[in-house]
N, C-alpha and C positions, 0 to 999 in steps of 0.2 A: 690248566691254569696253575697247578703246582701248589706249593704251600703258601704262596702269596695271594692265592685267589680269594681267601676270606678278606684280606686287606683291601683288595681291589673292589669287592662287593661292597665293603663297608664304606669305602671312599665315595663310590658312586651314590650310595644311599645318603650319605652326609651331604653331598652337593645337591642332590635332587630335593631332598627335604628342606634344606636351607633356602633353595630357590622358591619352593612352595611358601615358605614363611615370608620371603621378601615380597612375592606377589600379593599374598594376603595382607601384609602390612600396608602395601601400596593401596589396596582396595579400601582399607579402613581410613588411611590418610586422605583419600579423595571422596569420602562419603558425602561431603557437601559441595564438591566441584560440579558446576553445571555441565551437563552433557557427558559426564563420565560414565563409561560402561565398565562394569565389573569384569574381572579376568579370573580365569580358573586354570590351574596347571593340570595338564593331562600327562600321565606318566605311562611309560611303555618299558617292556623288558628289553634288555640288551640281547645281542645274538648269543644264543647258547653255545657251549663248547663241547666238542665230541670227546667222549671219554676214550682213554687208551684201549685199544683193541676193539673199538667200535661197539662197546657195550651199551652205548646210549649217550644222551646229552645231559649236560648239567647247566643250570642257569648261571649267568655271569652278573646279575645285578639289575639295576634300574637306571633309567634315563628320562629326561624331560622330552616327551614327544611333541608336545605342542602347548601353546598358551592360548586358550580359547577366549575369544572376546565376545561378550554377550550383547551383541547388536542384532536387531531384527530389521532387515531392510523394509519389510512390510510396514512396520510402525514408523520407521524414519520417513518413508515415502508418504504415508497418509498424514503424518504431522506436518511435513513440508507443504503439502497441497492445502491442508486446512489452515496453516499459518498465512499462506498467500491470500486465501479468500478472506480470512479474518482481518488482515491488514488492509485490504481493499475496502471492506465494509466500514472499518473504523475511520478511514480517510474520507469515505463518502459521507459518513455521519458528521464528521468535523466540517467538511465543506458545506453541507446543508445548514448546519448551525450558523456558520459565518454568513451565508446567504440570508438566512432568516433575521440575523442581527442587523444586517444592512438594510433590509426592507422595513424593520421595526413594526411589524404587524402582529397582532392588532394593537394600535396605539392611537392617540390623538394627534400624533405628528406624522403619521405614515401617509403614503401615497393614496390610499383608499379614502382617508379623511379629506385630504386636499382635493381629490376629485369630486367628492360630495359637495364640499364648500364652493368649488368653482361653479358647478351647475346651479347650486342654490343661490349664489350671488346674482345670477341672471334672473332668477325667479323673483328676487327681492327687487332687482332693478325694474322688472316688469310692473311692479306695483307702483313705482314712481319714476317713470322713464325719463322725465326731465331733470331729475336730481343729479347734480354734479357729484355729490358725496357718494351716492350709490354707484355711479359710474367709476369713481376712483376706487371703490371697494371691489368692483368687478376686476379692475386692472390689478389690484393688489393680490386678489385670490388667484388670478391667472398667473401672475408673477410668481407666487408661492408654489403653484402647481409645476411651473416650468423649472423652478430651482430645485424642487423635490426630485423631479426626473433627472436633472443634471447631476445632483448630488449622488443619487443612487448609481447612475451610470459611471461617475468618476470612481466611486468605491469599488464597483465591479471591475473596472479597468484596473485598478490597483491590485485587486484580488487576483485577477488573471496574471498580472506580472509577477506577483508573489508565487503563484502556482508554477510559472516557468522557472523561477529561481529555485523553487524546491525540486523540480524536475532535474535541474542542473546538478544540485547538491546530491540527490539520491542516485543519480547516474554515476557521479564520481565515487560515491560510496559503493555502489555495485561493482565498479571496476576494481576498487581496492579489495573487495571480497574475492572476485575472480582471480586477481593477482595472487592473493593469499592461498587459494586452492591450488593454483599452478605451482606456487613455491613448495607447498606440501607434497604435491605429486613428485617434484623434482628431488625431494629429500627421501622418497621411498626407494629402497634397494631390494634386491631379491631376498636377502637375509631378513630384512625388516618385515617384508610382506609375508613371510612365513609365520610370523606371529611373536617376534621378540617385543619386548615391552615398549621400546621406542616406536615400533610400528603401530602399536595399539594407541599410543598417544597421538600419533599423526592422524590415525583414522578417526579418533574422537574429535580432534581439532577441526578436521576437514568436515565432519558431519555438523559441527556447530556453525561453521562458516556457510554451509549449504543452507541451513535453516535461516540464518540472517539474510542470505540472498533471497530466500523464498519470501520473506516478509516484504522486500522491496519490489520484486518482479517474479512472475511465475506464469504458469506452473513449471517448476524446476524438475528435471529428471536427471538422476545421477546413476551411472552404472560403473561397475568395477571390472577391469579386465583381469586376465590370469596372472598379471604381475602386481596386482593391487593398486594399479593407477586408476584414477577416476576420470570419466568423461562426463561432462556436464552440458546439458542443453536446456534452453528456456523456450517453452512452447514450440518445441521441435527444432529450434535453431541452435546449432553448436556454439558454445562459448568457451569451453575448455576441452581440448583434445589431448589427453594424457599430460605431457609436459609442456604443451603449448596453449597459452591462454590468449584470448582475444579481447578486443576492447569495444565497449558500447559508446555510441556517439549520437548525440541529439542533432536532428536536422529540422530547421524551420523553413517551410516553403510558403510562398505567396502566390496565390492563384491570380488569374486575370481580373477577377472581380475584387481583388484586394484581401481575400480571406487568408489569414495566416494560421497555419496548422503546424504541429510538431509530430515528428515520427522518430524512429530509432533505427540506427544502422549498426551492424556488427563489422568491425574492421580489424585488420591485422595489427597486433600490438607493436610490431616492428616496422613494417613498411607503411602502415596507415591505410592500405588499400581496403576499400569497402567491398565485401563479397556477399552480404546478406542483408535483408531487411527484417527487423525483428518486430513482431506484433505481440507485445505482452497481453496475456489473457487475464491476469489477476495480480494482486499486490498493489502496494502504494503507488508505484510508477504507472501501472495501467489505470488506476483510478484517477490520477492527475492528468493523464493524457485525455481521458474522457471529459474532464472538467475544463481543461484548456481548449480542447478542439471542439467541444459541443456546448456544454452548459454555460460557459462564460463567453462564447464566440457569437457575437451579434451577426456575423455573416455566415454562420454554419449552413452547409448545404446537405447535411447527412439526414435531415428530417427527424433528428433526435430533439429531445427537449432542451432548449436554450433560453435561459432566463432573460438574457440581455436582448435576444431577438424578440422575445414576447413583449418586453418593455418598449422596444423600438416600434413594434407593431401597434401597441396601444397609443404611443405618442403620435405616430403617424395618423392613426384614426382620429384622434382628437383634433389635430390640426386640419385634416381634410374635411371632416364633418362640420366643424365649427366654421371654418373659412368659407365653405360652400354656401352656408347660410349668411354669414356676415357680409359677403361680397355683394349681396342683393339688398343690403340695408343702407340707411342714411344716418349720418351723425346730426348733431343739433344745427350745424351751420351749412350742411350740404344742400345744394339746389338741384344737383343732378346726381345720378347713381355714380359714387366714387370707385365702385369695384374695389373696395378696401378690404384687405385681409386683416384678421384679428391676430393670427399667429403668423410668424415668418414662414412661408411655404417652402423655402429652399433647404435642401439637404436635411430633411427632418429625421432626427433620431432622439433617443432619450437623452443623449449627451448634449445635443445642440438645440433642442426645442426652445423657443423664446418668442416673446411678443413681437409683432410687426413693428417696425420703426414708426409707422403712421399712427399708432395708437399709444406708443410709449410716452407717458407723461402728458398725454392729451385726451382727457376723459371726454371732451366734447366730440371727438372723432369716433368714439365707441358706436358701432352701428346698432341702433335699437329700433328705429322706425322703418316701416315698409314703404313710406312716401316722404317726399320732401316737405319741409315747412310744417311739419306735424309733430311737435315735441311730445305730445301726449300719446303718440302711437307706440305700443310696446310689442308689435308683431314679431319682430326679429329677436328681441329678448326672450319672448315666450318660446319661440321655435328652438332657440339654443338651449334653454332651460329644459325643454322637452327631450333633448338628446339623452338625458340621464336615464330615461325609460324606453329608449328606442332599442327594440330587440334585434334590429339589423345593424346596430352600431359597428360591430366587429365580429365576423364569423358567426352570425345569427345569435349574437348575445349583446346584452347591454354592456357598457364600459365596465361597470362594477362586477358584472357576471364574469366577464373575460378575466379581469384582474383576480377575482376570487378563485376561479378555476386555476389560474397560474399559481396562486398561493397554495392551493390544494395539491397541485402536483409536486410542489417543493416539499410540502408536509409529508406526502406519501413517500417520496424518495427518501426523506429523512427517517421516517418510520421504518421503511424497508431496510435501510442501512443499520438502524439500531437493532432490529430483530435479527438481521444477519450476523451482526457482531455478537449478540447474545448467543445465538445458535452455535456459531463457530467457536465461541469461548467455551461452551459446554462440551462440544466435541473435542476441543483441545485438552480440556481437563481429563476427560475419559481416556483419550488416546495416550496422554502423558502418564496417566496412572497405570494403564496397562503395559506401556513400555517400561515404566519404572519397575514394575513387578518382575520384568524379565532382566533388565540390564542394571537396575539399581543395586546399591550396596545394602545388604542386610547385616547389621552389626552382630546380631546373635549368630547367624551362620558363619560370619567371618571369625568370630571369637572361637567357635568350635573348631573351625579349620585350623586356626592357629595353634590350638591345643593339640590337635591331631598331628600336625607337622612337627611340633615341638617334642611330642613323645616319640615320634618315628625317628627324629634326629637323635634323641637320647638313646634309643634302641640301636641305631646305626653306630653311635659312638661306643656302645657296649660291645658290639661285634668287633669293632677295631681293637678295643682293649683286650677282649678275650682272645682274638687272633694273635695279638702282640704277646700275650702271656704264653700261648701255646708255642709260638715260634721261639720265645725265650727258653722255654723248657727243652725244646729240641736242640737248640744251640748249646745248652749246658749239659746235654747228655754225654758229650765226649770229655767233660772235665773230670 
């Protein structure tokens, strides 16, 4: 190395220690940056030099061997999976809250109250079967019940449309995240992937995008190849393959029965060719798929719990049971059995239930008697009123029991979602805290590191100055 060896060693030390100060300063500057993982410089000796005559080796200084990024894949993976479940529970809870708001139960204006008032109105009519006023009251209560069904069904239809809009929005957002991850992969170079600061920034940004993607759709699996490029799959389906990102697409299908369902495809971002069907297992998108395809789908065939199908079943049971009795009754002016329906028997759903045209605005046509020319007969009115306590009304339950069980299922689903959100929130706090202890910036440690690098830099500068003085002495020996 000669007489200039000390200068070279000092120079290398200055460069290395200054780099250490820059990395430490960057850690301190990003102490409040979300998702930032601290870095630490790892030094190594440069290759030693063989002494003249083979007497041994002498060190030649220090170099930056690596910049270690304190990220733990275990914590990243567990946090991603938990975030996906947490987001799904939160969306479930929000959906159940909106359903409960639409149903307005318990309240004086809910469907349960309207149902009770409807059957009670027939009981009151049975007390005065010839009363026009009470017949009009029956028609009013029936109209109120039908309108309550109609209003709830309309709001559920609107909620289902909003769910589809949200699915469209979140799918677009997921595609932006996938595109962002792909762009970051394209920015990675062999030099960057070896640990340069720019590479660490890309890794942190990429991890943040993956976590955002997990909230929307999951479970997300991310793996890093030997070049530092990330491959991403969602529930086993690839969406990012190193520098190639794919695109998520919603697909709505209509069955022969008219059931509308939404699914998701994975397509090429360039050609648009569909090459896989994606079945999200968790996250907001998976939650909204469930609610669009099952909870709010009146024609659902999955045997899952559908609130709209339950309401349709209740509306159909009311129409069928009431009409079956009403068609055997007589109005005030009937001389023969009119076979008159009370509710319109065609196309019965919660959205379409309505009074039959034969009784609308015609209280005298309300079937109350079991025989003609007998205005004091209340047989039919009593039989309809008795439906309120009929345990075989619908699925071996009374009408109120069936509706109460439906409400209980909603309440249970809401409680499960709330409990799931609480549990996953606690797990998220614990995992985040544990990960932060590994990758988070500790200002006390960084301050000590900064002092250590500063002192090492000053010592290296002293080496350079001392070597310079020695060289100056040698040069001046000949004067």
